[in-house]
N, C-alpha and C positions, 0 to 999 in steps of 0.2 A: 504494500500500500504506500509506503514511503516513496517508492519510485514514481508513483502516479503524482504525488504531491510535488516532487522535484520537477517533473515534467511541466506541471501546471504553473509552478512558480517561475521556471525558466521561460515559459511562453508568455508570462505576464497575465495569466488568467486568474490567479489567486495571489493574495498578498504574500510578500516574501519576508515580512518582518515578524512572522510568528514561527517559532521552531516547529519542525515537522512532527516531532513526537507530541507536541501540544496540539497541532492540527488533528492528529489521530484521535486524541481524547475529545476535542471539541466536536468532532463529527460522530464518532462511534458512541460516545456517552449518551447524547440526547436520543439517538436512534434506538439504543438498547432500552432506555427508559420508556420511550414511546411504546415499544413492543411489550415491555413488561406491564405497563399500564393497561394496554389493550387486553392482554391475557388475564390480568387480575380482574378486569371489568367484564370478563367473559364475552369479549367482542362487542361491547356496548356502543362503540363508535366506529366510524368508517376509517380503518387503518390507512388505506391508500390516500384518502383526502387529507388526513392529519399528517401523513408523511410528506405530501406535497407542500403543505403549509410550512412544515419544519424545514424542508430543503430550500424553500424560497427565502426564509429568514436566514438560513446559513449562508446562502449566496450573497445576501446583503452584507453580512458580517465579514465574509472572507474574500469577496471579490476585490481585485485591484481597483481602487477608486478612480484611477486614471482612465480605466476602460469602461466602467459602468456595468449595469446589470440589465439584461434583456427583460 
């Protein structure tokens, strides 16, 4: 996974001022929590919709601000 981060940083797609191990935690932690919440609620919410909302927020936080977000 760190290789993907390096490629994205080198391409200017995501910020380069956050250490790659921290990027892993910033991405995997919230995803794991979302899945755990979904499981504990016995599927009470649309996991795909919530995943998309989470990914959109992550893009805002991690995208290189010079490039912007789609």
